C-alpha positions, 0 to 999 in steps of 0.5 A: 840635063833634064830632072826625072824621078829617080829609076833602079838604073843609071848612067855614070859618066867620067869626063876626064880633063887632063891624061888619065890612065888605071894602072895594070901593074905591069910593062912590055918589055923594050918598051913600056914600063907601066900600061893601062888598063883597056877594052880592044883597043880602048882605054877603060875605067873597070866596075871594081875601080868605079865601086872603090872611090864612090864608096869612099867620097859617099862614106864621107859623105854619109858621115857629113850628113849623119852630123856630129855622132853624139846629136844624131844616130848614122843613117846615112852611114848604114844605108852606105854600108847596105849600098856598097857592102862590106867596109873597107876599114871594118876590122879583119874577121868581121861579117860582110854584107852584100852589096846593094849597088853593080856599076859596069865598066866605064868605056870610051864615049867616041875614040881616045888617043894613048900615048907615052909619057916619060920620066925619071925613076925613082931610088927608092933606097934614096928617094931621088933619080935614077941615075941615065933611068927613064920611065916609060907609062902609057896615058889617055888623052882626057875624053869621056868614058860612060858606064852604068849603075844597076839597083839591086835588093839581098835577091838580085831584084830591082828594089821596089822601094820608091824611099830607098831608090831615090836614096840612093841616087842622090847618094851617088851623086853626091859622091860621084860630084866629090870626085877629084880624080882617078887612076895611077899618078893621081900626085902629079896631075894625071886622072883628074876628072868629074864624075856625073850619076844620073838617070840618063846618058850624057851626050858627049861631042867627040873631037871635043879640045881639052878647054871645050872638055873643062867647059863640058863637065863644068856645064853638066856639073852644074846642072846635077848638082840643081837636081841631087838639090830637088831630090834633096828636098824631097827627103824628108825626114821621115824617110832618112829615117826609114832607110834599110841598114846592113843585118847580120847573117845568120844561118839558114835554118834546115826545115821541111814542108807540112814535116815531109819531103818531096817525092821524086815520081812525077814533078815537072822535068824543065831546061834552063838554057844560058848564054854567058854575056860576059865572063862568069868565073866558076869558082874552083880551088886557087893556085899560089896569085891564080884564081881558076875557073873549072870549065862548067858551071856549078848548081851550087851557084844556078840554085840560088838564082832559080830559088829567087825566080820562083821566090818572085811569085811567093805569096802569102798561101804559099811562102811555107812551099817555096821558102822551103822548096830548095831544103824540102826536095822540092827544087833540084839543079844539075850542073850547067854544061857548056852546048854545041850545035844545040848538042848538049856535052858530057864530061867524056868517059875516063874509059875512053882513049885517044892516040897518043899523038893527037893529030893536026887536022880537026878530026880526033879519034877514040878509043873505046876500052878493049884490048884492041885498044892497046897502046892509047891514051887514056882522055882525062879531061874535057868533053864529048856531043855524041850527036848522031847523024839521020840514020846513023846506027846507036850500036857499039863499033860503029863510027858517028859524028860528034865534036870533043873538047872542052871550052878554052878559058879566058884570063884577064891580070890585076894588080892585088889589093892588100886588105890592110891598105886597100890600095895595090899590093907593090909588085904582086899580080893576080890572074882570073881565068873566066869561062868565055863570052857568048858561050851557050850551057844548058842545065836541067831543072827539075821541081815537085808539083806543089812548087810548080803550083805554088810559085805559078813556074808556068809564067815565067816559062819562055822568058829572057832573063838577066842573072848575075852568076859565079865569082867576082860577079858584082865587080861589073866584069864578071857575070853576066848571063842571059837565061830562059828557063822552058819545058823540055823539047819532045826529042829531049824528053825522049833523050832523058828517058833513054838514059840506059835503056840505049845501053845493051843490059848484058846478064851473069854467064854471057859470053859477050864481054863488058868495055873493060874487056873482061867477062863481066860473071868471071869469078863471082856467082851471082843469080841468072836474073843480075845484070852488069850495066856501066855508070857513067858520072855526069857530074861530081859526086859526094859519097860520104865515108862510112865514118862521114869521113873525105870518102870517095871510093867504091865503096863509099859509092855503094854505101851510098846507092844502099841508103836510096834502095838500091843494091850494086856490086861493083864488078871489075876494074872502076875508073875513078878520078878525084876533085877536091872541093871548096866553098865559101860559108857566108853566114860564118864569114870562111872557107868550108871543110874542103870535100873529096867527090869523085870527079864527073866522066868516072865509070863503075861497072856495077852488077844490079838485078833488073828490079834495081837496075829499073830503080837506077834509071829513075834515080839518075835524073836526080843524082846519089850520094850528098848535095843532089840538089846542087847538081852532085852525082848525077849519072847515066845508065849503060850509054853507048859511048861507053861501048864503041870502039871508036868513034872520030869526033871534031875537035872543037874550039872557041868558035864551036863554044861561042857560036849556036851554029857549029860547022856540021861534019870535020870541016873546020871553018 
């Protein structure tokens, strides 16, 4: 093992010298009472488990390094809290601190066999073995597992302070050597291990016997101790006194740029392409013991990462522009929606219908909302990928090729944690849903000319970067995505400019029928210059009520447009659904008040003048209502899909979402 300068990332090697296993808390009926965590067919130690055992030992090491409380300040203890985040022994309701170290799952360096062990079940009432009651538990054999760790700063980037990197590397190395066991059954001798936190991967040979593994772990631990001694000598007292400590989070101060907000005219429209390297949890309102996930990524998740990205180019003369980019209206991002074969999906409009009994093959027919399509059921979820082929007409009533469906969420069941004891809760499980690994998504970004020049954004384009997104992103199992910010192509620019232009504006008094089968001008006198257009909301809309309440009615939506200087009048019966939106406040360390949003896919017909229709087209990419910088309020004006009689689409499956090239037509490969 070589002794190189510490880096911001490294390897975690776990050498098990006895049977071991991290229990899932569930079993298999008729076979095993307790199964262990697996990654495919191999046993695994989750990143959350590694974080817990290293944090526990790091706190003990920090207290020993600080010495008696009355003689020295708690420099190492405060640094440990800064490194690992929330103190597990803190009082309930205390302010959490962001974590600055991430651990990946540790997977076997070579094949590790799994076997069953037999023991007696203990009666909890008497404390003795139950009569004629055996217990079968999965165990993994001795072996070597490898994972990684990464140091980050508050912005999610690598820290640049050499003293901080050295101190973190030293503390993690010491904490690893203090770990004596991992997993369940430690009181019975299972899970004995040596944990090595090093700069470089520790070479592990396959096919070693248990005695050889013990000798291997001992020699590696001795080399690591020598390396840590040299590193400790380089940590001068002045360096230790300058170590970072956790700071109490404060409420963000809202400001503007030079007293004025950015204007939507001009600016730069960019595309953010995402590929999920691991499952990502897009937070939705939990239900019972189920952590649910949305089937898209909110702009709320993407906006902080984008802001940190442009802040990496921050200079003293441009600091105000970049710091207040969001509050000043200089940076907006849409939701990230699924992509199939380079075609971006849109939440299926609620005016479309389908057959009551879906066909068993790969083709589905979607019907428009017209009197001819009676006896159908409304479509209430999923995405439609409208992809006309070359030569196809976009006139209503024609059949064009596309896809319909929603990405299947991936579920993982784990044992719930008791926050008072820090241990697993007895008999309590939690199911975590997440967007699948390998999925392609796309979001739209707009930034003002001031921000473009201040942050030198052109230098950030075309480069892939890893981002940690969504809930549970610091567990090592969820949240990794590869992101690339780029300029939109000519085709994408044309498609964006056609949002509304491709539709057929129906003047009042025209004999043609609207999509819901009613004459647009019936029963309502209007100017001959007025037009009736359909608005299809591509994201959730937060429209406050007149009393700043929950809102979400048609009247609330009309008032939101009026605040933007656009006068619209609702026509016919709107197709609206609502969604509850909850979020968490890091500043207050508690949940924010629930919001009621108009759900994406809702459709409303409005009567507008020719001048206001042009304003609608300009406003559509930026959104209406509240929190538009976070992706809320986006809509499409008079999309041709709203006027179709029927369209035949392919039923989208998992392989379509995770592959860049989707099969053409209705072929189900």
